[in-house]
C-alpha positions as YAML, in Angstrom:
chain: A
units: angstrom
residues:
- id: 1
  name: MET
  ca: [-0.04, 0.23, -0.15]
- id: 2
  name: PRO
  ca: [1.24, 3.34, -0.88]
- id: 3
  name: GLU
  ca: [2.50, 5.70, 1.87]
- id: 4
  name: PRO
  ca: [0.00, 8.59, 2.87]
- id: 5
  name: LEU
  ca: [1.00, 11.82, 1.78]
- id: 6
  name: THR
  ca: [0.63, 14.78, 4.09]
- id: 7
  name: HIS
  ca: [0.27, 18.70, 3.91]
- id: 8
  name: ARG
  ca: [0.22, 21.07, 6.78]
- id: 9
  name: MET
  ca: [-1.21, 24.64, 6.46]
- id: 10
  name: ALA
  ca: [-2.42, 27.57, 8.58]
- id: 11
  name: ASN
  ca: [-5.73, 27.45, 10.06]
- id: 12
  name: ASP
  ca: [-6.55, 30.75, 8.66]
- id: 13
  name: LEU
  ca: [-9.28, 30.07, 5.93]
- id: 14
  name: ALA
  ca: [-12.14, 32.40, 6.30]
- id: 15
  name: GLU
  ca: [-15.71, 31.24, 5.80]
- id: 16
  name: LEU
  ca: [-16.51, 29.63, 2.05]
- id: 17
  name: GLU
  ca: [-12.87, 30.24, 1.34]
- id: 18
  name: CYS
  ca: [-10.92, 27.74, -0.69]
- id: 19
  name: ARG
  ca: [-7.08, 27.00, -0.88]
- id: 20
  name: GLU
  ca: [-5.05, 24.81, -3.27]
- id: 21
  name: ILE
  ca: [-2.60, 22.64, -2.10]
- id: 22
  name: GLU
  ca: [0.12, 20.39, -3.49]
- id: 23
  name: LEU
  ca: [0.79, 17.06, -1.72]
- id: 24
  name: ALA
  ca: [3.30, 15.88, -4.06]
- id: 25
  name: GLU
  ca: [4.45, 16.85, -7.81]
- id: 26
  name: GLY
  ca: [1.40, 16.72, -9.77]
- id: 27
  name: VAL
  ca: [-0.83, 15.91, -7.00]
- id: 28
  name: THR
  ca: [-2.92, 18.96, -6.24]
- id: 29
  name: GLY
  ca: [-5.88, 19.17, -4.02]
- id: 30
  name: PHE
  ca: [-7.94, 22.03, -2.14]
- id: 31
  name: VAL
  ca: [-9.39, 22.80, 1.31]
- id: 32
  name: ILE
  ca: [-12.70, 24.73, 1.85]
- id: 33
  name: ARG
  ca: [-14.08, 25.92, 4.97]
- id: 34
  name: ILE
  ca: [-18.01, 25.74, 5.55]
- id: 35
  name: ASP
  ca: [-19.84, 26.25, 8.80]
- id: 36
  name: ASN
  ca: [-16.54, 26.24, 10.54]
- id: 37
  name: GLN
  ca: [-15.81, 22.72, 9.17]
- id: 38
  name: PHE
  ca: [-12.89, 21.95, 6.73]
- id: 39
  name: TYR
  ca: [-13.12, 19.65, 3.78]
- id: 40
  name: ALA
  ca: [-10.42, 18.62, 1.49]
- id: 41
  name: TYR
  ca: [-10.60, 17.10, -2.01]
- id: 42
  name: ARG
  ca: [-8.18, 16.17, -4.80]
- id: 43
  name: ASN
  ca: [-8.21, 18.56, -7.54]
- id: 44
  name: ARG
  ca: [-9.50, 16.42, -10.10]
- id: 45
  name: CYS
  ca: [-12.94, 16.33, -12.06]
- id: 46
  name: PRO
  ca: [-14.40, 12.78, -12.09]
- id: 47
  name: HIS
  ca: [-15.60, 13.28, -15.50]
- id: 48
  name: LEU
  ca: [-12.73, 14.46, -17.56]
- id: 49
  name: GLY
  ca: [-9.81, 13.89, -14.92]
- id: 50
  name: ILE
  ca: [-8.94, 17.59, -15.21]
- id: 51
  name: GLU
  ca: [-8.44, 20.16, -12.57]
- id: 52
  name: LEU
  ca: [-11.51, 21.94, -11.38]
- id: 53
  name: ASN
  ca: [-10.54, 25.51, -10.78]
- id: 54
  name: TRP
  ca: [-10.21, 28.14, -13.67]
- id: 55
  name: MET
  ca: [-8.05, 30.32, -11.65]
- id: 56
  name: PRO
  ca: [-5.93, 29.75, -8.40]
- id: 57
  name: ASN
  ca: [-8.05, 29.10, -5.40]
- id: 58
  name: GLN
  ca: [-11.27, 29.39, -7.51]
- id: 59
  name: PHE
  ca: [-13.38, 26.33, -6.86]
- id: 60
  name: LEU
  ca: [-16.79, 27.57, -5.95]
- id: 61
  name: ASP
  ca: [-19.91, 28.68, -8.05]
- id: 62
  name: ALA
  ca: [-20.96, 32.21, -8.34]
- id: 63
  name: ASP
  ca: [-23.24, 32.08, -5.34]
- id: 64
  name: LYS
  ca: [-20.57, 30.14, -3.22]
- id: 65
  name: CYS
  ca: [-22.84, 27.10, -2.56]
- id: 66
  name: PHE
  ca: [-21.01, 24.39, -4.70]
- id: 67
  name: ILE
  ca: [-17.88, 23.44, -6.07]
- id: 68
  name: GLN
  ca: [-17.83, 24.13, -9.79]
- id: 69
  name: CYS
  ca: [-15.87, 22.51, -12.34]
- id: 70
  name: SER
  ca: [-14.71, 25.26, -14.68]
- id: 71
  name: THR
  ca: [-14.83, 22.96, -18.07]
- id: 72
  name: HIS
  ca: [-18.28, 21.80, -18.03]
- id: 73
  name: GLY
  ca: [-20.02, 23.27, -14.88]
- id: 74
  name: ALA
  ca: [-20.65, 20.33, -12.79]
- id: 75
  name: LEU
  ca: [-21.49, 20.97, -9.28]
- id: 76
  name: PHE
  ca: [-20.39, 19.24, -6.18]
- id: 77
  name: THR
  ca: [-21.70, 19.40, -2.92]
- id: 78
  name: PRO
  ca: [-18.90, 20.95, -0.60]
- id: 79
  name: ASP
  ca: [-19.53, 18.75, 2.44]
- id: 80
  name: ASP
  ca: [-19.42, 15.58, 0.90]
- id: 81
  name: GLY
  ca: [-18.13, 16.05, -2.94]
- id: 82
  name: HIS
  ca: [-21.29, 14.35, -4.69]
- id: 83
  name: CYS
  ca: [-22.00, 15.70, -8.02]
- id: 84
  name: ILE
  ca: [-25.38, 16.87, -8.24]
- id: 85
  name: ALA
  ca: [-25.48, 18.31, -11.57]
- id: 86
  name: GLY
  ca: [-23.62, 17.77, -15.01]
- id: 87
  name: PRO
  ca: [-22.18, 14.99, -16.92]
- id: 88
  name: CYS
  ca: [-20.57, 13.33, -13.88]
- id: 89
  name: ALA
  ca: [-24.03, 13.40, -11.78]
- id: 90
  name: GLY
  ca: [-23.68, 10.55, -9.24]
- id: 91
  name: ASP
  ca: [-19.92, 10.61, -9.17]
- id: 92
  name: GLN
  ca: [-18.10, 12.21, -6.36]
- id: 93
  name: LEU
  ca: [-14.63, 14.08, -5.44]
- id: 94
  name: THR
  ca: [-11.96, 12.25, -3.93]
- id: 95
  name: PRO
  ca: [-11.97, 13.15, -0.47]
- id: 96
  name: TRP
  ca: [-8.78, 13.82, 1.55]
- id: 97
  name: GLN
  ca: [-8.84, 13.71, 5.39]
- id: 98
  name: VAL
  ca: [-8.43, 16.99, 7.36]
- id: 99
  name: GLN
  ca: [-7.39, 17.15, 11.09]
- id: 100
  name: GLN
  ca: [-7.35, 20.45, 12.87]
- id: 101
  name: GLU
  ca: [-4.08, 20.73, 15.20]
- id: 102
  name: ASN
  ca: [-4.05, 23.82, 17.32]
- id: 103
  name: ASP
  ca: [-3.33, 26.73, 14.54]
- id: 104
  name: SER
  ca: [-2.82, 24.41, 11.50]
- id: 105
  name: LEU
  ca: [-4.71, 21.83, 9.39]
- id: 106
  name: LEU
  ca: [-3.05, 18.44, 8.61]
- id: 107
  name: ILE
  ca: [-4.37, 17.15, 5.36]
- id: 108
  name: THR
  ca: [-3.62, 13.44, 4.49]
- id: 109
  name: ALA
  ca: [-4.16, 11.40, 1.36]
- id: 110
  name: THR
  ca: [-2.98, 8.14, 0.20]
- id: 111
  name: ILE
  ca: [-2.74, 8.22, -3.76]
...
C-alpha cells in the first residue's frame, strides 16, 4: 500500500474560502471551510480527470454554494463532494482527511 501524503497549512481560512494545496508533484487538491468545518478534495474532476478550478483558489460557483468544475459546470456538494449536476452526476470528488491541530490543518491522502 502506498505511503500517505501529508500537507500542513495554517488554519486561517475564512468562511467559504478555498485554498489550493500540493501534496506531491502533480497531486493537487484544495481545502474549503464551510460552517467552521474543513473539507479537502483532490483537484480532479471525476468526468474528465482535469483540474476543477479556472483560477488559483477559485473552486466555488458564483453563489458560493457548490464546488464547480470550470470546464463543464458540474456542481459538487462541498461537504461530501457528490456531483449533483452535470455530466458526472452521481460521481464524487476524492476526499482527503483533514485534522485540526491547534493553529494548523493537517491534510492526508493516499494516492
